N, C-alpha and C positions, 0 to 999 in steps of 0.2 A: 728043680731046674738044674741044668748043668751050667758051670761057670761060663759066662759070656752069652748065655741065652737071653733073648730079648722078648719082652711081652709089651704090646701096645694096648692101652686101655682107654676107652671112651665111655663116659656115662652121663646121663641126665636124669633129673627127677622132676616130677610135676608139682613140686611144692617148695618148701623152704630148703635152704642149704643142709646137706648132710655131711657128716665127718667121714673121711676115708683115709686109708693108709695101705701101704705094702710093708709087711714085716716078716720076720722069721724068728725061730727059736733055735739058736745055734746049739748043735749037739743035743737037741731035744730038751734044752733047759726050759724052765717055766718062764724066765725073764725074756721078753721079746726085744729084738733089735729092730728099730723102725728105720726104713730106707726112704720112704716118701710119705707125706701126709698133708692133709688140707681140709678145708671146710668150704664146700661149693655146691651149687645147684647143678652144675655141669662142669666137666673137666676132660681134658685129653692129656695123657702122659705116657712116657715110656720108662721101662725099668729093665736094667741089665743085671743079671745075677752075678754077684761078686764071687760066689763060691757054689759048689754043688750042695744043694739042700732043698728042703721044702719051703716055699714062700707063700704067703697068704695075702690076698687082696681082700680088704674088709671095708664095708660101708655100714655106718650106724646113724640112725635117725635120732638126734638128741631132743627133738620136739615132741609134743603130745599128739600131734596129728599123724595120720597115715599118709605115706608117700609111695608112689610107684616109681621104681627105678628101671631105666633101660640101660643095659650094659653091653658093650661090644668088646670082645677080646680078640687080639691077633697074636697067636702064639708061634714061637720058633718051632721048626719041624721036630726038634728033639724034646720039646716041652710037653708034659702030660698034665691035663687037668684031672686031679685026683678026686676032688669032692666039690660039691656045690650045695651049700646050705645056708 
């Protein structure tokens, strides 16, 4: 993302709350810097990139069961989705 780019995220799951965050690895470092985080079954949030870098939206199911997640992203015109896995 470029400095000042905005991404809007909305998600919901069909089960228990999941953990989520937006983070990046400044300069390719192993240590992550977390910008937003939470534990919810649904959420809406916005993130504005503070610097030019790759940023990661991550969701993790801490429970033993399977959940289905529905994610909607609204990206700035200069923002590129590089990977989805």
